[in-house]
SEPA-844862 format. One record per residue (C-alpha): x, y, z; residue in one letter. Coordinates in steps of 0.05 Angstrom, whole numbers, plus 32768, in hexadecimal, padded with zeros to 4 digits. Each point is the difference from the previous one (the first is absolute). Example, Ala and Ser with C-alpha at 12.3 -4.5 7.8 and 13.67 -1.06 7.14 Angstrom:
80F67FA6809CA801B80457FF3S
REM end
This chain:
829D7E4290C7X80487FE87FFBX80317FFD7FC5X80467FE37FFAX80307FEF7FC7X800C7FB47FFCX802F7FDD7FCFX7FF280327FC8X7FB57FFF800CX7FD08025802DX7FE67FE08041X7FBD801E8016X7FD87FF6803FX7FB5800D7FF5X7FD67FF4803EX800D7FB68010X801D7FEF7FBBX80497FFF7FECX800C80087FB5X803C80017FD0X7FFB802C7FC2X802E80027FC4X8004802F7FC5X7FE17FEB7FBEX800580257FBEX7FC4802D800FX7FED7FF68049X800F7FE08043X7FF37FB58002X7FEC7FDA8040X80307FC58004X7FE97FDF8041X7FD3800C803CX7FFB7FE58047X7FC7800D8030X801E80018046X7FE17FF18044X80158044801BX7FDE80438005X800C803A7FD1X804880027FE7X802280418011X804B7FF27FF5X802B7FD27FD6X804A7FF38007X80297FD37FD2X80437FDE8003X80117FD17FC6X7FC67FD07FF9X7FE6800D8046X7FC78030800EX7FEB801D8044X7FB9801B8003X7FE7802E8037X7FB58006800BX7FD480348022X80007FDB8043X804C80068006X800E7FB77FF1X80327FE57FCDX7FFB7FC77FCEX803D7FE17FDEX7FF67FE77FB9X80317FDE7FCFX7FF680077FB5X800D7FC07FDAX7FFF7FFE7FB4X7FDA7FC47FE5X80197FE07FC0X7FC67FE97FD5X80137FCB7FCCX
REM end
């Protein structure tokens, strides 16, 4: 229901799930996913690594994206 560009990737809100997609050689690849405790996501705003999510009940949720280094 909501799409936004985010750090060269695509940020997508699908019902209660927030997903980040990236381009592969042949198709879109799901990089990460977070199931939120909000209702249906209807708007996404980004600024740097911060994400503001608006849901169907007119409330907002602030999220920060942190890259995890796996060694």
